N, C-alpha and C positions, 0 to 999 in steps of 0.2 A: 389666278384660277377663280372662276365664277362659282359662287355658293349661293344660288338663288333662294334657297329655303332658309338661309341664315343671314340674309342681308342686314337686318337690324341688330345683330349681336356685335359685341365689341371685337376689335381687331385681334387681341391676344387669343381669344377663344377661336376665332376663325383660323388663326395660324396653327393652332393645335389640330384643328380638323384637316387643314391642308396637309399637315405632316402625316396624319393617319392615312389620308388618301394616297399620298406619294409613296408611303411605305407599304401600301396595300393592306393595312391593318384595320381599316374601318369596319369591314364586314365581320372580322373576328371579334373586334371590340363589341359590336352590337350583339352578336350571337352569344358572347359570354355573359353579357349583362341581361339579355332576354333570350334564354335558350329555347323556349317553347312557343309555338303558335297556339292561338285560341281554338276552341272547338265549334265556334258559332259560324257555321258555313252557310246555313240556309236563312232565308228571310224570316221564317218562323222562329228559329232559334235566336236570331238577332232581335226580333220584336220582343221575345220573352226576356232576354237579357236587358234590353233597354227599359222595359216595363218594370223590372225589379228595381232598377235605379230610380225611376220616376216614383214608384210607390214608396221607396225609402226616404226620398228627399223632397219630392214635389207633389205630395198627396193632393193638395187642393188646386193644382194647376189644371188647365184644360186637358181633356183626354187625348191620347194619341190614336189616330185612326190607322196609321200605317208606319212601319219602319222597314226599310228595304235596302239592299245593296243596289247601287246604280252604277253601271259601267260607263256612263257618259259624264259623270260629275267632274272628274279630274281634268278631262280633256276640254270640256266646254266652259266650265265655270272657274277653272283654276282653283278649285276648292277640294277639301277632303270630305266634307259632309255638308248637308244643307237641311235647314229647317224651313218648311213652307207652311204657310197659314192661309187658309181660304175661308171666307165667310159666304154663306149662301142663305137666301131667304127660302124658308119652308113654311108655307102657310103664313101665319102672322108672327112667326118666330125667326130669329137669326141664328143659324147653326154655324159653328166653326169647326174646321177640320185641321188638325195639326199632323204633319207628316215629317218624318226624318228620313233622309236618304244618305247613305254612307257610301263613299267611293268603293267600288268592287275590289280595288287593290288592297283593301283592308281585310279581305276574307282570309288571307294567308299571312297574318302578322301576329306578333305577340299580343296577348290580351291587354296589357297596359296601354298600347297604342290605340286599340279599339275603344277602350274605356275612356281615354282622353277625348276622342272624337264624340262619343256618346254624351259625356258630361257637357262638353261644349255646346252641342246641339240642344240638349235638354235645358241648359241655362237660358237659351233663347225663348223658351216657353214663358219665362218671367221677364227677362231683360232682352229687348230687341237689339240694342246697341252694344258695342264692345266698350263698355265704360267700367268704372271702378266697381260698381255694384255687380256687373256681369262677372268680372273676374273673382270677386269675393264669393259669389255663388258657386262658381266653378271650384274654388278651393274648399268650399264647405262640402261639396259632394266628393271631391278628390283632393285631399291635402297636398299631394305631390303634383298637382296639375301643371305647374310651370315647368318642373323638371321633365314631366312626361311630354309636354308640348315640345320642349327642346329635343328630347330624345327621338320623338317622332320626326322632327325636322332633320335630325341627324340620319335617321333611317331613310328618309326620302332622298337626302343627299347621297347616301350610299347607293340607293337604287339608280340614281342618275349617273353615277360614276362606274358602278360595278354590275348593274343589273340585279336580277333576282338573288337574294341571299338565303332564303328559306326554301326548302324543297317540299 
């Protein structure tokens, strides 16, 4: 069975996931662990949510010009979120704009999954590459970052096999 979101995890863990899929218990497992979806449905509420994290952990980093849900991300870029950075010359100054785009599929998910995506994209404000410093920053902002990343991948696997699990 293909588990595209869990490719780099060990075989024993993948066997457990396959067992949950075959027994059709994966949706129940996820809903029990994460029973509620988040309330951040609009771009404005997503921006405010993200800004609160940024102001708590990355006060001195570049400002965010935009944080939005984007329906094209997952399909085009095979990503869950994107951080974009653009520099523009304005007069004799160089202005930079940072934007975060979150896949629209995260409008109707548990808050910890959205939080993991936001933390990941915010970490790119300081660390462009996925290196040790990047993941250390992610864990500073969200101590359970790695568990949430796995659970988000589990959720995506569930969507792939069962379709929508939250109404």
